[in-house]
Wavefront OBJ file of the C-alpha trace (Angstrom):
o trace
v -0.016 -0.034 -0.036
v 1.321 3.411 -0.716
v 0.945 5.847 1.583
v -0.102 3.288 4.242
v -3.605 4.031 3.485
v -4.389 3.958 -0.241
v -3.681 1.788 -3.174
v -3.520 2.774 -6.768
v -6.070 0.438 -8.549
v -7.969 -0.095 -11.826
v -10.341 -2.713 -13.197
v -8.997 -4.514 -16.316
v -9.152 -7.529 -18.746
v -6.036 -9.373 -17.958
v -4.650 -11.282 -20.970
v -4.450 -15.171 -20.570
v -1.235 -16.830 -21.465
v -2.286 -17.794 -24.730
v -3.231 -14.445 -25.875
v -0.081 -12.979 -24.228
v 2.202 -15.310 -26.222
v 0.289 -14.424 -29.427
v 0.808 -10.760 -28.847
v 4.461 -11.237 -27.897
v 4.938 -12.861 -31.346
v 3.039 -10.167 -33.091
v 4.662 -7.305 -31.346
v 8.270 -8.244 -31.324
v 8.885 -7.590 -35.172
v 7.022 -4.282 -34.904
v 8.661 -2.922 -32.033
v 12.507 -3.947 -32.692
v 12.899 -0.946 -34.988
v 10.898 1.883 -32.906
v 12.570 3.904 -30.159
v 10.710 3.825 -26.900
v 9.559 2.189 -23.861
v 8.428 -1.290 -24.325
v 5.630 -2.396 -22.002
v 6.656 -5.825 -20.436
v 4.139 -8.753 -21.569
v 3.480 -9.268 -17.758
v 1.821 -5.909 -17.569
v -0.481 -6.254 -20.873
v -4.077 -5.690 -19.861
v -7.090 -3.358 -21.151
v -8.028 -1.059 -18.541
v -12.051 -0.779 -17.978
v -12.156 1.640 -15.345
v -8.945 3.160 -13.838
v -9.485 4.318 -10.215
v -6.585 5.799 -9.054
v -5.524 6.330 -5.267
v -8.248 4.269 -3.383
v -8.807 4.090 0.445
v -9.939 0.565 2.071
v -13.495 1.644 2.543
v -13.661 2.495 -1.071
v -11.527 -0.291 -2.429
v -14.000 -2.722 -0.484
v -17.310 -0.810 -1.882
v -15.605 -1.182 -5.238
v -15.357 -5.077 -5.018
v -18.829 -5.413 -3.711
v -20.056 -3.496 -6.953
v -17.714 -5.721 -9.170
v -19.051 -8.698 -7.363
v -22.685 -7.926 -8.316
v -21.933 -7.257 -12.247
v -23.544 -9.902 -13.936
v -21.514 -9.566 -17.177
v -21.160 -12.417 -19.997
v -18.127 -13.909 -21.617
v -17.368 -12.502 -24.862
v -15.066 -12.977 -27.734
v -12.446 -10.200 -28.684
v -10.750 -9.662 -32.014
v -7.634 -7.588 -31.354
v -7.178 -6.664 -35.102
v -6.043 -2.915 -34.884
v -2.630 -2.004 -34.603
v -2.330 1.750 -34.044
v -0.200 4.675 -32.872
v -1.237 7.841 -31.036
v 1.240 10.137 -31.904
v -0.019 12.980 -29.280
v 1.003 10.606 -26.345
v 3.698 8.394 -28.240
v 1.627 5.118 -27.452
v 1.814 2.171 -29.825
v -1.191 0.152 -28.965
v -3.101 -2.910 -30.136
v -6.863 -2.758 -29.927
v -10.068 -3.920 -31.791
v -11.946 -2.166 -34.380
v -15.315 -3.682 -33.050
v -16.302 -3.525 -29.287
v -18.350 -6.420 -28.558
v -21.882 -5.003 -26.885
v -21.128 -7.335 -23.811
v -17.751 -5.641 -23.322
v -19.349 -2.133 -23.695
v -22.247 -3.058 -21.302
v -19.494 -4.423 -18.890
v -17.801 -1.015 -19.288
v -20.766 1.032 -18.712
v -22.176 -1.186 -15.760
v -18.813 -0.778 -13.998
v -18.482 2.968 -14.527
v -22.046 3.515 -13.663
v -22.315 1.529 -10.212
v -18.990 2.641 -9.046
v -20.137 6.279 -8.890
v -21.664 4.943 -5.830
v -18.304 4.570 -4.288
v -17.137 7.946 -5.360
v -15.952 7.021 -8.490
v -15.679 9.459 -11.357
v -16.168 7.801 -14.745
v -13.843 8.980 -17.824
v -15.385 11.625 -19.872
v -13.861 10.307 -23.249
v -15.304 7.096 -25.037
v -14.054 3.824 -23.899
v -11.083 2.487 -26.099
v -10.366 -1.062 -26.034
v -6.493 -1.353 -26.357
v -3.275 -3.040 -25.094
v -0.511 -0.593 -24.932
v 2.640 -2.191 -26.137
v 4.976 0.839 -26.113
v 5.171 4.373 -24.430
v 6.912 7.285 -25.749
v 7.377 5.860 -29.011
v 9.199 7.809 -31.737
v 7.117 9.067 -34.642
v 5.527 6.060 -36.521
v 4.769 6.502 -40.138
v 3.466 3.276 -41.290
v 2.647 -0.031 -39.340
v 2.684 -3.462 -40.862
v -0.864 -5.295 -41.620
v -1.160 -8.045 -38.798
v -3.213 -11.172 -38.154
v -5.918 -10.591 -35.606
v -5.590 -12.123 -32.183
v -8.665 -14.045 -30.866
v -9.505 -13.800 -27.301
v -12.625 -15.262 -25.545
v -12.938 -12.997 -22.447
v -14.003 -15.075 -19.338
v -13.196 -12.787 -16.479
v -12.248 -9.291 -15.154
v -10.061 -8.275 -12.305
v -8.832 -5.717 -10.232
v -5.393 -4.895 -10.259
v -2.839 -2.936 -7.961
v -0.418 -0.801 -9.503
v 3.007 0.071 -7.758
v 5.271 2.717 -9.277
v 8.929 2.435 -8.975
v 11.899 4.048 -10.680
v 11.689 1.175 -13.205
v 7.929 1.538 -14.089
v 4.857 0.355 -13.184
v 4.283 -3.023 -11.386
v 0.981 -4.700 -11.934
v -0.748 -7.305 -9.443
v -4.077 -9.058 -9.964
v -5.749 -8.857 -6.502
v -9.095 -10.174 -7.147
v -11.037 -11.725 -10.369
v -14.881 -12.151 -11.305
v -15.950 -14.891 -13.668
v -18.031 -13.554 -16.607
v -20.748 -16.452 -17.222
l 1 2 3 4 5 6 7 8 9 10 11 12 13 14 15 16 17 18 19 20 21 22 23 24 25 26 27 28 29 30 31 32 33 34 35 36 37 38 39 40 41 42 43 44 45 46 47 48 49 50 51 52 53 54 55 56 57 58 59 60 61 62 63 64 65 66 67 68 69 70 71 72 73 74 75 76 77 78 79 80 81 82 83 84 85 86 87 88 89 90 91 92 93 94 95 96 97 98 99 100 101 102 103 104 105 106 107 108 109 110 111 112 113 114 115 116 117 118 119 120 121 122 123 124 125 126 127 128 129 130 131 132 133 134 135 136 137 138 139 140 141 142 143 144 145 146 147 148 149 150 151 152 153 154 155 156 157 158 159 160 161 162 163 164 165 166 167 168 169 170 171 172 173 174 175 176
C-alpha cells in the first residue's frame, strides 16, 4: 500500500497466457525498430476503469460492486495496430467493441459512482499498450488478428517505482 492507507487500482481485462504469447509474437517484429519504452508482456491488459488512489473502505465498496456485475463471456478480436502520436503510445486494439464488453464497461462505470468513482468522459477504447514514448511512427504493418475469449475481469494494484509500473491482480470475477 502506498501512503499506508491507499492503493492505486484499476479494473481490467487481463490477457491469458495464449493471448499473451500470440501478442508477444506479433509485437516483437513491430517494436524492434522503434525507439521508445516497451511495456513488458506481464503488464499487458485492457483497462476497464482506472480508479486511482483508493482507500480501504472505497476499495471494499468497489469490490462489492464488481461482485454484483452480471457480465457475460465474449469474444474479442484484437485486430487494430495503431499509434497515438500526441501521446507516443503504440497499441493493439479492437475495431469492433462487442456489446457485452461495452455493457460491462458501462455497468462498472455507472455502479462504481456509488463508491465515489468519477468515470472517464472520453469514449472507451479497447486497447493494449505495447509501447510508451514511441518515436514518430509513419507506417505500421498489417497484422493477423488475435482472437480472445474473455472469461473474467479483475481488480489490479499498480505500484510505481523507478523502473516503471508493476501490476498485481488482486481479485477476479468470472463472466458467465
